[in-house]
GUZA-93977 format. One line per 8 residues: for each residue z, y, x of C-alpha. Coordinates in Angstrom, 3 decimals. Layout:
<votis>
Z Y X | ...;
</votis>
This chain:
<votis>
93.982 114.832 22.316 | 91.344 114.116 24.959 | 91.952 110.929 26.924 | 93.634 111.278 30.305 | 91.375 109.748 32.959 | 91.250 109.307 36.714 | 88.510 111.030 38.686 | 87.535 107.705 40.231;
86.409 106.604 36.735 | 84.742 109.851 35.656 | 81.245 108.316 35.614 | 82.292 106.154 32.656 | 82.981 109.214 30.492 | 79.732 111.214 30.656 | 79.318 113.135 27.411 | 82.966 112.722 26.421;
85.907 115.120 26.315 | 88.642 114.097 28.743 | 91.728 115.457 30.476 | 92.343 115.509 34.241 | 95.691 116.149 35.916 | 95.705 117.201 39.544 | 95.626 119.963 42.118 | 93.183 122.708 43.055;
91.602 121.698 46.352 | 89.168 124.627 46.485 | 88.007 127.505 44.301 | 84.798 129.554 44.298 | 83.849 132.355 41.900 | 80.414 133.462 40.666 | 80.876 136.227 38.124 | 81.315 134.556 34.771;
81.765 131.123 36.398 | 84.713 129.720 38.321 | 84.310 126.429 40.173 | 87.449 124.416 40.871 | 87.320 121.356 43.093 | 90.191 119.307 41.679 | 91.813 116.252 43.255 | 94.028 113.798 41.415;
94.805 111.140 44.014 | 91.922 108.902 42.953 | 89.117 111.304 43.855 | 87.766 114.859 43.875 | 85.741 116.403 41.027 | 84.165 119.759 40.308 | 85.568 121.496 37.210 | 83.670 124.540 35.908;
85.291 127.355 33.937 | 82.927 129.645 31.961 | 84.290 133.017 30.963 | 83.118 132.598 27.373 | 84.981 129.317 26.922 | 88.470 130.574 27.758 | 90.755 133.366 26.654 | 90.232 136.433 28.907;
93.731 136.269 30.421 | 93.395 132.505 31.002 | 90.016 132.896 32.711 | 91.356 135.751 34.817 | 94.287 133.627 35.944 | 91.953 130.697 36.687 | 89.848 133.014 38.879 | 92.951 133.723 40.978;
94.428 130.222 41.248 | 95.651 129.545 44.783 | 94.764 126.355 46.626 | 97.084 123.419 45.735 | 98.113 124.808 42.362 | 98.959 121.965 39.975 | 96.883 122.005 36.780 | 95.887 120.016 33.697;
92.293 120.597 32.552 | 90.413 119.311 29.513 | 86.711 119.464 28.768 | 83.343 117.737 28.610 | 82.149 115.436 31.384 | 78.575 116.191 32.450 | 76.350 114.241 34.826 | 74.965 116.481 37.578;
73.807 114.941 40.837 | 74.442 118.284 42.591 | 78.133 118.257 41.678 | 80.287 117.871 44.788 | 83.277 115.563 45.013 | 84.262 112.024 45.790 | 82.484 110.089 44.316 | 80.545 113.161 43.085;
77.612 113.466 40.701 | 79.754 114.449 37.699 | 81.569 117.606 36.666 | 83.914 118.701 33.929 | 83.259 121.794 31.816 | 86.706 123.310 31.268 | 87.678 124.052 27.668 | 91.445 124.153 28.240;
93.577 124.656 31.313 | 97.328 124.412 31.765 | 98.846 125.702 34.996 | 101.758 123.418 35.798 | 102.695 125.239 38.998 | 100.944 128.120 40.696 | 101.133 127.467 44.426 | 102.252 130.162 46.839;
99.506 132.063 48.616 | 100.469 131.158 52.183 | 99.359 127.496 52.087 | 99.249 126.490 55.786 | 96.429 123.914 55.597 | 93.717 126.184 54.276 | 90.150 124.866 54.334 | 89.301 125.807 57.898;
89.526 124.137 61.268 | 93.037 123.616 62.613 | 94.191 122.454 66.028 | 95.453 118.897 66.329 | 99.051 119.904 67.058 | 99.110 122.313 64.118 | 97.646 119.660 61.820 | 100.198 117.075 62.971;
103.062 119.553 62.544 | 101.874 119.864 58.944 | 101.007 116.205 58.452 | 102.827 116.242 55.102 | 100.130 118.668 53.919 | 97.250 117.477 56.114 | 97.136 114.151 54.244 | 95.877 116.142 51.224;
92.638 116.993 53.048 | 89.535 115.074 51.951 | 89.016 113.384 55.326 | 92.627 112.218 55.607 | 92.682 111.119 51.975 | 89.541 109.033 52.567 | 90.966 107.399 55.716 | 94.238 106.496 54.052;
92.391 105.091 51.024 | 90.543 102.795 53.414 | 93.895 101.852 54.966 | 95.224 100.825 51.556 | 92.094 98.739 50.948 | 92.465 97.058 54.355 | 96.063 96.077 53.630 | 95.241 94.857 50.127;
92.234 92.811 51.315 | 94.304 91.299 54.129 | 96.969 90.050 51.746 | 94.324 88.893 49.291 | 92.591 86.679 51.864 | 95.809 85.217 53.235 | 97.342 84.568 49.828 | 94.129 82.879 48.685;
94.089 80.658 51.763 | 97.503 79.099 51.508 | 99.616 81.556 53.519 | 103.104 82.650 52.464 | 104.352 86.160 53.254 | 107.684 86.160 55.080 | 109.945 89.099 55.941 | 110.982 89.107 59.596;
113.762 91.206 61.194 | 113.239 94.757 62.393 | 116.367 94.501 64.579 | 116.238 91.747 67.210 | 118.555 90.614 70.027 | 115.881 90.312 72.744 | 112.392 91.227 73.861 | 109.336 89.291 72.765;
106.477 91.206 74.401 | 108.106 92.586 77.543 | 111.417 94.236 78.356 | 109.945 97.605 79.380 | 108.665 98.523 75.931 | 111.826 98.256 73.840 | 113.602 100.818 71.674 | 117.285 100.100 72.179;
120.270 100.731 69.901 | 123.977 99.846 69.816 | 124.735 97.184 67.225 | 128.410 97.400 66.221 | 130.482 94.997 68.363 | 127.520 92.735 69.116 | 126.205 94.795 72.013 | 122.616 96.004 72.126;
119.841 95.356 69.629 | 116.192 96.342 69.764 | 113.533 97.490 67.327 | 111.140 94.592 66.845 | 107.979 94.460 68.932 | 106.740 91.581 66.796 | 107.809 89.250 64.012 | 105.997 86.339 65.623;
108.939 84.404 67.034 | 110.645 84.349 63.637 | 107.447 83.244 61.962 | 107.290 80.347 64.400 | 110.519 79.209 62.753 | 109.043 79.812 59.298 | 106.023 77.547 59.837 | 108.278 74.513 60.080;
109.281 75.196 56.508 | 106.054 76.601 55.033 | 103.180 75.542 57.319 | 101.153 78.784 57.136 | 102.933 82.145 56.989 | 102.463 85.816 57.777 | 104.580 88.922 58.112 | 103.248 92.412 57.520;
105.225 95.474 58.488 | 106.123 98.115 61.061 | 106.549 97.206 64.718 | 107.672 99.316 67.652 | 106.526 99.660 71.265 | 108.153 102.110 73.664 | 105.035 102.343 75.829 | 104.539 105.768 77.359;
100.872 105.658 76.513 | 98.816 108.666 75.468 | 95.567 106.872 74.625 | 93.766 107.167 71.299 | 94.610 103.510 70.624 | 98.409 103.659 70.878 | 101.297 104.590 68.619 | 105.005 103.928 69.135;
105.358 102.768 65.518 | 102.507 100.930 63.896 | 101.837 98.307 61.245 | 100.971 94.787 62.301 | 99.873 91.706 60.444 | 101.065 88.473 62.074 | 99.942 85.099 60.694 | 101.345 81.904 62.221;
99.948 78.426 61.547 | 101.308 74.936 62.229 | 98.940 72.211 63.495 | 96.459 74.867 64.637 | 94.597 75.090 67.951 | 92.758 78.033 69.523 | 89.377 77.252 67.956 | 90.903 76.956 64.501;
92.756 80.233 65.069 | 89.519 82.068 65.846 | 87.953 80.703 62.657 | 90.871 82.081 60.638 | 90.614 85.473 62.311 | 86.866 85.885 61.868 | 86.898 84.841 58.211 | 89.762 87.217 57.424;
88.255 90.183 59.317 | 84.866 89.627 57.683 | 86.559 89.598 54.259 | 88.390 92.851 55.052 | 85.212 94.599 56.227 | 83.147 93.493 53.225 | 85.923 94.461 50.804 | 86.155 97.952 52.299;
82.365 98.323 52.094 | 82.498 97.443 48.412 | 85.647 99.288 47.317 | 85.514 102.360 49.594 | 81.802 103.159 49.673 | 82.397 106.771 48.588 | 85.151 107.284 51.179 | 83.026 105.838 54.003;
80.069 107.990 52.937 | 82.225 111.117 52.985 | 83.477 110.218 56.477 | 79.887 109.854 57.650 | 80.368 106.176 58.508 | 77.183 104.189 59.124 | 77.772 101.400 56.615 | 74.913 99.313 58.019;
77.033 98.593 61.110 | 79.790 97.132 58.948 | 77.333 95.052 56.945 | 76.821 92.975 60.107 | 80.462 91.915 60.174 | 80.317 88.337 59.004 | 81.514 85.011 60.438 | 81.051 83.466 62.916;
81.700 86.055 65.634 | 80.381 85.649 69.186 | 82.772 84.130 71.747 | 83.047 84.699 75.493 | 85.469 83.279 78.049 | 87.537 85.653 80.149 | 85.872 84.130 83.212 | 82.404 85.071 81.955;
83.593 88.499 80.854 | 85.142 89.124 84.284 | 81.907 88.066 86.024 | 79.895 90.425 83.817 | 82.260 93.341 84.491 | 82.354 92.712 88.245 | 78.539 92.644 88.362 | 78.435 95.839 86.309;
80.889 97.507 88.682 | 78.939 96.486 91.778 | 75.652 97.787 90.354 | 77.065 101.129 89.186 | 75.980 104.077 91.368 | 77.782 106.973 89.665 | 81.145 107.379 91.507 | 83.090 108.616 88.488;
81.861 105.860 86.217 | 82.285 103.291 88.982 | 85.969 104.187 89.276 | 86.450 103.572 85.542 | 84.681 100.217 85.705 | 86.585 98.842 88.709 | 87.521 95.252 87.918 | 88.538 91.988 89.533;
89.562 88.617 88.146 | 93.190 88.642 87.008 | 93.186 92.178 85.605 | 93.649 92.915 81.942 | 90.842 94.867 80.305 | 91.089 98.619 79.975 | 89.298 100.607 77.307 | 86.147 101.128 79.471;
85.891 97.375 80.088 | 86.280 96.498 76.409 | 83.645 99.100 75.536 | 81.136 97.573 77.941 | 81.745 94.072 76.622 | 81.311 95.112 73.004 | 77.978 96.775 73.815 | 76.595 93.254 74.166;
76.995 92.508 70.447 | 76.850 94.277 67.095 | 79.731 92.169 65.747 | 83.371 91.798 66.805 | 83.674 89.716 69.989 | 86.238 87.037 70.846 | 87.310 86.891 74.503 | 89.482 83.858 75.222;
91.328 82.263 78.138 | 93.072 85.247 79.772 | 95.158 84.997 82.954 | 98.722 84.013 82.096 | 100.070 86.868 84.239 | 98.767 89.519 81.817 | 99.900 87.770 78.635 | 103.221 87.017 76.930;
105.548 84.224 78.066 | 105.083 82.006 75.001 | 101.351 81.279 75.426 | 100.213 77.685 76.085 | 98.684 77.150 79.553 | 95.072 75.973 79.744 | 94.832 72.275 80.665 | 94.620 71.879 84.464;
94.587 75.687 84.895 | 98.177 76.977 84.771 | 96.982 80.435 85.826 | 95.101 80.730 82.509 | 96.526 80.560 78.982 | 95.116 79.647 75.577 | 94.916 83.258 74.462 | 92.267 85.235 72.605;
91.612 88.895 71.850 | 89.199 90.116 69.197 | 87.328 93.248 70.292 | 85.759 95.502 67.662 | 82.244 96.822 68.357 | 81.243 100.428 69.049 | 83.921 100.828 71.712 | 86.927 100.351 69.406;
88.331 97.541 71.526 | 91.112 95.092 70.726 | 92.058 94.794 67.061 | 93.633 91.314 67.174 | 95.476 89.378 69.861 | 96.614 85.790 69.573 | 97.155 82.431 71.210 | 98.278 78.881 70.965;
102.048 78.825 71.529 | 103.902 76.670 74.011 | 105.192 73.747 71.940 | 107.037 71.862 74.722 | 110.724 72.728 75.165 | 110.912 72.376 78.952 | 107.671 74.276 79.538 | 108.877 77.154 77.367;
112.269 77.239 79.077 | 110.554 77.419 82.459 | 108.486 80.408 81.322 | 111.566 82.179 79.982 | 113.267 81.739 83.368 | 110.150 82.855 85.226 | 109.962 86.055 83.174 | 113.665 86.760 83.765;
114.452 86.705 80.050 | 117.970 85.863 78.760 | 118.029 82.182 77.860 | 120.962 82.604 75.473 | 119.043 85.094 73.330 | 116.216 82.561 72.948 | 118.408 79.552 72.220 | 117.275 79.400 68.594;
113.615 79.806 69.624 | 113.912 76.938 72.112 | 115.512 74.729 69.456 | 112.281 74.905 67.456 | 110.773 72.761 70.219 | 113.459 70.078 69.828 | 113.093 69.208 66.157 | 109.576 68.348 65.029;
107.622 70.594 67.390 | 103.859 70.654 66.798 | 100.902 72.538 68.282 | 100.726 75.900 66.569 | 98.988 79.246 66.900 | 99.076 82.785 65.610 | 97.788 86.304 66.101 | 98.640 89.929 65.485;
96.293 92.466 63.897 | 96.900 96.180 64.350 | 96.269 97.838 60.976 | 95.606 101.291 62.385 | 93.079 99.975 64.911 | 91.178 98.153 62.170 | 91.216 101.266 59.968 | 90.002 103.490 62.823;
87.123 101.109 63.512 | 86.082 100.723 59.864 | 86.254 104.496 59.289 | 84.546 105.349 62.576 | 87.275 107.806 63.597 | 88.296 108.602 67.151 | 92.096 108.406 67.107 | 94.415 105.992 65.306;
96.962 108.731 64.627 | 94.840 109.580 61.555 | 94.981 105.964 60.353 | 98.682 106.061 59.385 | 100.339 108.528 56.995 | 102.957 109.790 59.476 | 102.117 108.897 63.108 | 104.760 108.382 65.781;
103.739 109.014 69.376 | 105.683 109.541 72.596 | 105.955 113.276 71.859 | 106.049 113.289 68.075 | 108.684 112.179 65.580 | 108.227 115.113 63.108 | 107.643 115.339 60.229;
</votis>
C-alpha cells in the first residue's frame, strides 16, 4: 500500500508512490490525459490520469468527474515546476483512483465569478475556494502564533463569560436576552472586566473568543460577531503595554510569513511589506495626530476629499483619518492619549489632563486601520465609581468590578486585538467578512 500523505508535504515524496485523499477542485481534459486539481485540506495538487494507465471504464469515469467529487488517488509524485497548486511544483501521476462519492452536477460555487451576496449565501461552500481556503489558513496561523507568544511570555489563558449582566463598551451596542428569573443579560462585548479580576490571581492573563457588538455599521471593518484576543497585565503602565503589543504583533506577522508563504503568494500579497513588521513600532500622540489631520484638512482643495478629512480635536478617527496617519510609516503605528469622551469609562485619566486618558490604538499600515485598542485601567475605587456614575451605568451591576479596587488594587493595563482585522491586513484583503469562516453582519445570520 502506498503511504497516505498530505499535499502540503508532497515535495518530500518526489519519485515515490503515494496516496492522496481529497476532493476534485477542477478538471480539464486533453484527449488521452485528464488533469485533476485535487484539494485535501492541506493544499492543492495536480493529479494526472493517462488513458493507458487506467482501465477504460475507470478513465472514462475520471474524465466525467464533477467538481467536488470525493476521491482517493494513488500514483507517482513527479517534480514539475509548471504544475499548478498550493504550494505547486509537484504533480501525481494517477495509477489508481477510487471514487468515494460522485458529486451532483449542479454544484453552486462553480469556478467562475459570483456576486458577494450569492457567495455569502453559499458560504458553507465558498470556504472551499482557493482564496477563502488561503485566508482561513492564515487565520489559523494568526491564532496559533498569538497563543504561542503569550504562552511563552508568562500569560495564562482564562475563559470569560459570554453572558454578562451589564455593558462594558457602551449601552447602545448590546445584544439583549432574557435570563430566566434574573432579568436581562447581554452577549459579551469584551472579556476584559473579568480578566481584570483574573490578574489578581495570575498576574498576566488573556482570553480569546467570540465577542458581540450590535453596531449598525456597514463598513468593511465591522462584524456583529468577531473574535478578540484580550490580554490583561498587573503592574503594567501604558509604555509597557505598547511593548507587549508590538512584540506580539511582530511575532504574529513573522510567523505567518514563514508558515503561510504559499497562501500569501496565492493571494497576491506583497510579502516585503510584512517583512518590515518588527519592533519597535513608531508612536504618535493623539495631539500630534490631530494637528497633522487638521493641517491636512485645511490644505485639501478637493471638496469631496475635504469632506472625508474633516477633523477637529476631540473627534475619534474615522477610516480616512487612520489611512492618512498610516501613510506616514511602513510599520504599524501607535497613537496614544485619546480624549476620554471617545473612550470607555474604565480608562485612566492622563495626569493633569482629565479630558485625556491613557489609551492607545495600534493602526495597521496600508489603510487597514485599528487592529488593537488598549489602555491603562482606572485603579482607584472612587475615581472608577465617579466614571460609572458619569456614564449613567448601573452601579449595582459593577459592584464586583469596583471591589477589585478595594483589595490590593495595582496599576494595570490591557488591550484587545481583533483577529479578523489582523487577518485582513496580513492577507491584503478588502473586507473582514472573508477573514472568518461564517461572518455575521447586520443583515446576515445565514448560513
